C-alpha positions as CSV (number, residue, x, y, z in Angstrom):
1,X,-0.1,0.1,-0.3
2,X,1.2,3.5,-0.9
3,X,3.0,5.5,2.2
4,X,1.8,9.1,2.7
5,X,4.7,10.1,1.1
6,X,4.1,8.5,-1.9
7,X,0.7,9.6,-1.8
8,X,2.0,13.2,-1.7
9,X,4.2,12.9,-4.6
10,X,1.2,11.4,-6.5
11,X,-1.1,14.3,-6.3
12,X,1.4,17.0,-6.2
13,X,1.2,17.7,-9.7
14,X,-2.3,18.5,-9.3
15,X,-1.9,20.7,-6.6
16,X,1.0,22.5,-8.0
17,X,-1.1,23.2,-11.3
18,X,-4.1,24.7,-9.2
19,X,-1.6,27.1,-7.4
20,X,0.0,28.1,-10.5
21,X,-3.3,29.1,-12.2
22,X,-4.6,30.8,-8.9
23,X,-1.3,33.2,-9.1
24,X,-2.1,33.9,-12.7
25,X,-5.4,35.1,-11.7
26,X,-4.0,37.1,-8.8
27,X,-1.5,38.6,-11.2
28,X,-4.1,39.2,-13.8
29,X,-6.0,41.4,-11.2
30,X,-2.6,43.1,-10.1
31,X,-1.8,44.2,-13.5
32,X,-4.9,45.9,-14.0
33,X,-4.6,47.6,-10.4
34,X,-1.3,49.1,-11.7
35,X,-2.8,50.4,-15.0
36,X,-5.5,52.2,-13.0
37,X,-3.0,54.3,-11.3
38,X,-2.4,56.1,-14.6
39,X,-5.8,56.9,-15.7
40,X,-7.1,60.4,-16.4
41,X,-10.7,61.5,-16.0
42,X,-11.5,60.9,-19.5
43,X,-9.9,57.2,-19.4
44,X,-12.7,56.5,-17.1
45,X,-15.1,55.6,-20.0
46,X,-12.7,53.6,-21.6
47,X,-11.6,51.2,-18.6
48,X,-15.1,51.1,-17.6
49,X,-16.1,49.6,-21.2
50,X,-12.9,47.3,-21.1
51,X,-14.2,46.2,-17.6
52,X,-17.5,45.4,-18.9
53,X,-16.6,43.7,-22.0
54,X,-14.6,41.4,-19.8
55,X,-11.0,41.1,-21.6
56,X,-9.6,40.2,-18.2
57,X,-12.7,38.4,-16.8
58,X,-12.7,36.1,-19.8
59,X,-9.1,35.3,-19.0
60,X,-9.7,34.6,-15.6
61,X,-12.8,32.4,-16.4
62,X,-10.4,30.6,-18.8
63,X,-7.8,29.9,-16.5
64,X,-10.5,28.2,-14.4
65,X,-11.7,26.3,-16.9
66,X,-8.2,25.0,-18.0
67,X,-7.9,23.9,-14.1
68,X,-11.2,21.6,-14.2
69,X,-9.9,20.1,-17.6
70,X,-6.6,18.9,-16.4
71,X,-7.9,18.0,-13.3
72,X,-10.1,15.5,-14.5
73,X,-7.6,13.6,-16.4
74,X,-5.2,13.9,-13.6
75,X,-7.9,12.4,-10.9
76,X,-8.8,9.5,-13.1
77,X,-4.9,8.6,-13.5
78,X,-4.4,8.8,-9.7
79,X,-7.3,6.8,-8.7
80,X,-6.5,3.9,-11.1
81,X,-2.9,3.9,-9.8
82,X,-4.3,3.7,-6.1
83,X,-6.6,1.1,-6.9
84,X,-4.1,-1.1,-8.7
85,X,-1.9,-0.8,-5.8
86,X,-4.5,-1.9,-3.5
87,X,-5.5,-4.8,-5.3
88,X,-2.0,-6.2,-5.6
89,X,-1.8,-5.9,-1.8
90,X,-4.4,-8.5,-1.5
91,X,-2.7,-11.3,-3.6
92,X,-1.5,-13.1,-0.5
93,X,-4.9,-13.8,1.0
94,X,-6.1,-15.2,-2.6
95,X,-3.0,-17.4,-2.4
96,X,-3.6,-18.5,1.3
97,X,-7.6,-19.7,0.2
98,X,-6.2,-20.9,-3.2
99,X,-8.2,-18.7,-5.3
100,X,-6.9,-17.6,-8.5
101,X,-6.9,-13.5,-8.5
102,X,-8.1,-12.2,-11.6
103,X,-5.7,-9.7,-13.5
104,X,-6.5,-6.1,-12.3
105,X,-7.4,-4.7,-16.0
106,X,-9.7,-7.9,-16.9
107,X,-11.5,-7.8,-13.6
108,X,-14.8,-5.9,-14.9
109,X,-16.6,-5.7,-11.4
110,X,-13.6,-4.1,-10.2
111,X,-12.9,-1.9,-13.4
112,X,-16.7,-0.6,-12.7
113,X,-16.4,0.1,-9.0
114,X,-13.1,2.1,-9.7
115,X,-14.8,4.2,-12.3
116,X,-17.8,5.0,-9.8
117,X,-15.2,6.0,-7.1
118,X,-13.6,8.1,-9.8
119,X,-17.1,9.7,-10.4
120,X,-17.5,10.7,-6.9
121,X,-14.2,12.3,-6.6
122,X,-14.6,14.1,-10.0
123,X,-17.9,15.3,-8.8
124,X,-16.7,16.6,-5.4
125,X,-13.9,18.4,-7.4
126,X,-16.6,19.7,-9.6
127,X,-18.6,21.2,-7.0
128,X,-15.3,22.8,-5.3
129,X,-14.8,24.4,-8.7
130,X,-18.1,26.1,-9.2
131,X,-17.7,27.3,-5.7
132,X,-14.4,28.9,-6.2
133,X,-14.2,32.3,-5.2
134,X,-12.2,35.1,-3.3
135,X,-13.2,36.5,0.1
136,X,-14.2,40.1,-0.1
137,X,-15.0,42.7,2.5
138,X,-18.5,44.2,1.8
139,X,-17.9,47.8,0.7
140,X,-21.1,49.2,2.7
141,X,-20.0,47.0,5.9
142,X,-16.3,46.3,6.2
143,X,-17.2,43.8,9.2
144,X,-18.8,41.6,6.5
145,X,-16.9,39.1,4.6
146,X,-18.8,37.8,1.4
147,X,-17.5,34.9,-0.7
148,X,-17.1,36.4,-4.1
149,X,-16.6,34.8,-7.6
150,X,-13.2,35.7,-9.0
151,X,-14.8,37.6,-12.0
152,X,-17.1,39.6,-9.5
153,X,-14.3,40.1,-7.2
154,X,-12.0,41.5,-10.2
155,X,-14.7,43.9,-11.0
156,X,-15.5,45.3,-7.7
157,X,-11.4,45.8,-7.3
158,X,-11.4,47.8,-10.5
159,X,-14.3,49.8,-9.7
160,X,-13.4,50.9,-6.5
161,X,-9.7,51.7,-7.7
162,X,-11.2,53.8,-10.3
163,X,-13.6,55.8,-8.1
164,X,-10.9,56.5,-5.5
165,X,-8.4,57.5,-8.4
166,X,-11.0,59.8,-10.1
167,X,-13.2,61.4,-7.4
168,X,-10.4,61.4,-4.9
169,X,-12.8,60.0,-2.2
170,X,-10.4,58.3,0.0
171,X,-6.8,57.3,-0.2
172,X,-6.1,55.4,-3.3
173,X,-2.8,53.7,-1.8
174,X,-4.9,52.6,1.2
175,X,-7.7,51.0,-1.0
176,X,-5.4,49.1,-3.0
177,X,-3.5,47.8,-0.1
178,X,-7.0,46.7,1.4
179,X,-7.6,44.9,-1.8
180,X,-4.5,43.1,-2.0
181,X,-5.0,41.8,1.5
182,X,-8.4,40.7,0.9
183,X,-7.5,38.9,-2.3
184,X,-4.4,37.3,-0.5
185,X,-5.2,36.9,3.0
186,X,-7.1,33.5,2.1
187,X,-6.4,33.1,-1.6
188,X,-8.9,31.4,-3.7
189,X,-11.4,29.8,-1.6
190,X,-13.9,27.1,-2.0
191,X,-17.3,26.6,-0.1
192,X,-17.0,22.8,1.2
193,X,-20.4,22.7,2.6
194,X,-23.3,24.6,4.0
195,X,-24.7,23.8,7.7
196,X,-28.3,23.4,8.5
197,X,-28.2,26.8,9.9
198,X,-27.3,28.3,6.5
199,X,-23.4,28.9,7.5
200,X,-20.8,28.4,4.8
201,X,-17.6,26.2,5.8
202,X,-14.9,27.8,4.0
203,X,-11.3,26.5,3.2
204,X,-8.6,27.8,0.9
205,X,-9.0,26.1,-2.5
206,X,-5.4,24.6,-2.5
207,X,-6.1,22.9,1.0
208,X,-9.6,21.9,-0.2
209,X,-8.3,20.1,-3.6
210,X,-5.7,18.3,-1.6
211,X,-8.2,17.0,0.8
212,X,-10.7,16.0,-1.9
213,X,-8.1,13.9,-3.8
214,X,-6.9,12.5,-0.6
215,X,-10.4,11.5,0.3
216,X,-11.0,10.1,-3.2
217,X,-7.8,7.7,-3.0
218,X,-8.7,6.6,0.5
219,X,-12.3,6.0,-0.9
220,X,-10.8,3.8,-3.8
221,X,-8.4,1.8,-1.6
222,X,-11.1,0.9,0.9
223,X,-13.5,0.0,-1.9
224,X,-10.7,-2.6,-3.2
225,X,-10.0,-3.8,0.3
226,X,-14.2,-4.5,0.6
227,X,-14.0,-6.2,-2.8
228,X,-11.1,-8.4,-2.3
229,X,-12.1,-9.3,1.2
230,X,-15.5,-10.5,0.0
231,X,-13.7,-12.6,-2.7
232,X,-11.1,-14.4,-0.3
233,X,-13.6,-14.5,2.5
234,X,-11.9,-12.0,4.8
235,X,-13.4,-12.5,8.4
236,X,-11.8,-9.5,9.9
237,X,-10.1,-6.4,9.6
238,X,-6.7,-4.5,10.5
239,X,-6.6,-1.0,11.0
240,X,-3.7,0.8,9.5
241,X,-1.3,2.9,11.5
242,X,0.3,6.4,11.0
243,X,2.5,8.4,13.3
244,X,0.9,11.5,14.8
245,X,-2.3,10.1,15.0
246,X,-5.6,12.1,16.2
247,X,-6.6,11.2,19.4
248,X,-10.1,9.7,18.8
249,X,-8.4,7.1,16.5
250,X,-5.1,6.7,18.1
251,X,-6.2,4.0,20.9
252,X,-7.3,1.6,18.0
253,X,-4.9,1.8,15.0
254,X,-3.0,-1.3,14.4
255,X,-5.5,-3.6,16.0
256,X,-7.5,-6.6,14.4
257,X,-11.0,-6.8,14.9
258,X,-13.8,-9.4,13.7
259,X,-16.1,-8.1,10.9
260,X,-18.8,-8.1,13.7
261,X,-16.7,-6.1,16.0
262,X,-15.6,-3.6,13.6
263,X,-19.3,-3.2,12.4
264,X,-19.9,-2.2,16.1
265,X,-17.2,0.5,15.7
266,X,-18.4,2.0,12.7
267,X,-21.9,2.3,13.8
268,X,-21.1,4.0,17.1
269,X,-21.4,1.1,19.7
270,X,-18.7,-0.1,22.2
271,X,-16.5,-2.8,20.4
272,X,-13.4,-5.4,21.3
273,X,-10.4,-6.4,19.3
274,X,-9.5,-9.9,18.8
275,X,-7.5,-9.8,22.0
276,X,-10.5,-9.2,24.2
277,X,-9.5,-5.1,24.4
278,X,-12.8,-3.3,24.9
279,X,-13.0,0.3,23.5
280,X,-15.8,2.8,24.0
281,X,-17.9,3.9,20.9
282,X,-16.4,6.4,18.7
283,X,-18.3,9.7,17.8
284,X,-16.3,9.4,14.2
285,X,-16.2,6.1,12.2
286,X,-12.7,5.0,10.5
287,X,-12.5,6.6,7.1
288,X,-14.6,9.4,7.3
289,X,-14.3,13.3,8.2
290,X,-10.5,13.5,6.9
291,X,-9.6,10.3,8.7
292,X,-6.2,8.9,7.2
293,X,-6.9,5.1,8.5
294,X,-7.8,2.3,6.2
295,X,-9.5,-1.0,7.2
296,X,-7.5,-3.8,5.7
297,X,-9.4,-7.1,5.1
298,X,-7.8,-10.0,6.6
299,X,-8.1,-13.6,7.5
300,X,-7.8,-13.5,11.4
301,X,-5.0,-16.1,12.6
302,X,-3.5,-16.1,9.1
303,X,-2.4,-12.5,9.3
304,X,0.0,-11.5,11.9
305,X,-0.4,-7.9,13.1
306,X,2.1,-5.7,11.7
307,X,2.6,-4.0,15.1
308,X,2.7,-5.6,18.5
309,X,0.8,-4.3,21.2
310,X,4.2,-2.6,22.8
311,X,5.2,-0.9,19.5
312,X,1.6,0.4,19.6
313,X,2.0,1.9,23.1
314,X,5.4,3.3,22.2
315,X,3.7,5.3,19.2
316,X,1.1,6.7,21.5
317,X,3.7,7.7,24.0
318,X,5.8,9.2,21.2
319,X,2.8,11.3,19.9
320,X,1.7,12.3,23.4
321,X,5.6,13.6,23.9
322,X,5.4,16.6,22.0
323,X,6.4,20.1,22.8
324,X,5.6,22.6,25.3
325,X,4.4,26.0,24.5
326,X,2.6,29.3,26.3
327,X,-0.9,29.2,26.2
328,X,-2.6,32.7,26.2
329,X,-2.3,32.9,29.9
330,X,1.4,32.7,29.4
331,X,1.3,29.3,31.2
332,X,3.2,26.0,30.1
333,X,1.0,23.8,28.0
334,X,1.8,20.0,26.7
335,X,0.9,19.7,23.1
336,X,0.9,16.3,21.4
337,X,2.9,15.5,18.1
338,X,-0.7,15.6,16.0
339,X,-1.0,19.1,17.3
340,X,2.4,20.1,16.0
341,X,1.7,18.8,12.5
342,X,-1.5,20.4,12.1
343,X,0.3,23.7,13.3
344,X,3.0,22.8,10.4
345,X,0.3,22.8,8.0
346,X,-1.0,26.3,9.1
347,X,2.4,27.9,9.0
348,X,2.9,26.3,5.4
349,X,-0.7,28.0,4.3
350,X,0.4,31.4,6.0
351,X,3.8,31.2,4.2
352,X,2.2,30.5,1.0
353,X,-0.6,33.3,1.6
354,X,2.2,36.0,2.3
355,X,4.2,35.1,-0.7
356,X,1.0,35.6,-2.7
357,X,0.5,38.9,-1.3
358,X,4.1,39.9,-2.2
359,X,3.8,38.6,-5.8
360,X,0.7,40.6,-6.1
361,X,1.7,43.7,-4.7
362,X,4.8,43.7,-7.0
363,X,2.7,43.3,-9.8
364,X,0.6,46.0,-8.8
365,X,3.5,48.3,-8.4
366,X,3.1,48.8,-4.8
367,X,6.4,48.7,-3.4
368,X,5.9,49.5,-0.1
369,X,3.2,46.9,0.4
370,X,5.7,44.3,-1.3
371,X,8.2,45.0,1.0
372,X,5.9,44.5,4.1
373,X,5.0,41.0,2.7
374,X,8.5,40.2,2.1
375,X,9.0,40.8,5.7
376,X,6.3,38.5,6.7
377,X,7.3,35.6,4.5
378,X,11.1,35.9,6.0
379,X,9.5,36.2,9.7
380,X,7.3,33.1,8.9
381,X,10.0,31.2,7.1
382,X,12.1,31.6,10.4
383,X,9.5,30.8,12.7
384,X,8.5,27.6,10.7
385,X,12.1,26.4,10.8
386,X,12.4,27.2,14.5
387,X,9.2,25.3,15.2
388,X,9.8,22.0,12.9
389,X,13.2,21.9,14.4
390,X,11.7,22.2,18.1
391,X,9.1,19.2,17.1
392,X,11.9,17.2,15.5
393,X,9.7,17.3,12.4
394,X,11.2,18.0,8.8
395,X,10.2,21.1,7.3
396,X,8.2,20.9,4.1
397,X,9.2,23.6,1.8
398,X,7.5,22.3,-1.0
399,X,4.3,22.9,0.5
400,X,5.2,26.7,1.0
401,X,6.1,27.5,-2.7
402,X,4.0,29.3,-5.3
403,X,4.4,29.8,-8.9
404,X,5.1,33.2,-10.2
């Protein structure tokens, strides 16, 4: 089965492409902001007409369209690669049962299942693309932040810049600085879902794309596990293990369960492993809500666990033995390695955001603002390196880069 590093390498070209297009959209807006500086009252009608006819808007929409077409091909390839890897992992159990495993490419039910899983991932990605937007502050009430489609965000910024530049209402530089901050603070954003109360859950597009593809890979891997398990008559599961696990799933990772007990686990009932160790009901089933664990279908007794109980306890202890930080009250607070990995991801996102701000300010010829972003990038990079060193984690500079 693929390791996390192998999966990261598999999906990185897709993330790179998305980030590159996001940066190109920001540059389109930045270049137009720079143009607005030079207009005179007689230019306003010409610039307004250009805005309405949408030369730049068409370019923005074309970039987003390119992203969707590229991603569809990429996602299908990733899903198939992950499926084949999971299918080949099941061969020892077929051999144990003395059953012939049908070759991957000629197993028609399997191919249909993979196609179905791929459609789900593509559908989820399509929904992300349709809700792609910038977060913009309402011009009438700056306390309100709205999800604003990229093309509309462009029009609003140009309108505000033109109005400020020509009428002298407000400081042009102040307005542009706020616009740049709005566009780059969260980058392109996707609305993941709407709660029953009507509140939108928002996430940066690059983070949403990564999560969506990872969910697709895990879904197809679990689908293959379930199908092959039926074929070789699996009577239990073994949960995968990863370092620095979330606290709710950490106690059960690496354990083996009968099918009956695993069903109890997945339906919110107390359950026990094959050694009789009892566990309380889980609020979050295995394999959902950003869970990184897989349930490998096994034949109990034939499959020796990958980890001993002592090794699993050591993994838990290493996770708990994280770092000590100061809380808001200035007191020492112990944090797990799981918390450290989450903080790492936040640093990486913040560094990308600051780099995008620097790039847009430079494109808009706002030198002072570009220098501020540059200083922020330097500060965050230093903090990131110190933090990773303190936690004993390897910095992932590939996750802090942008494409300009």
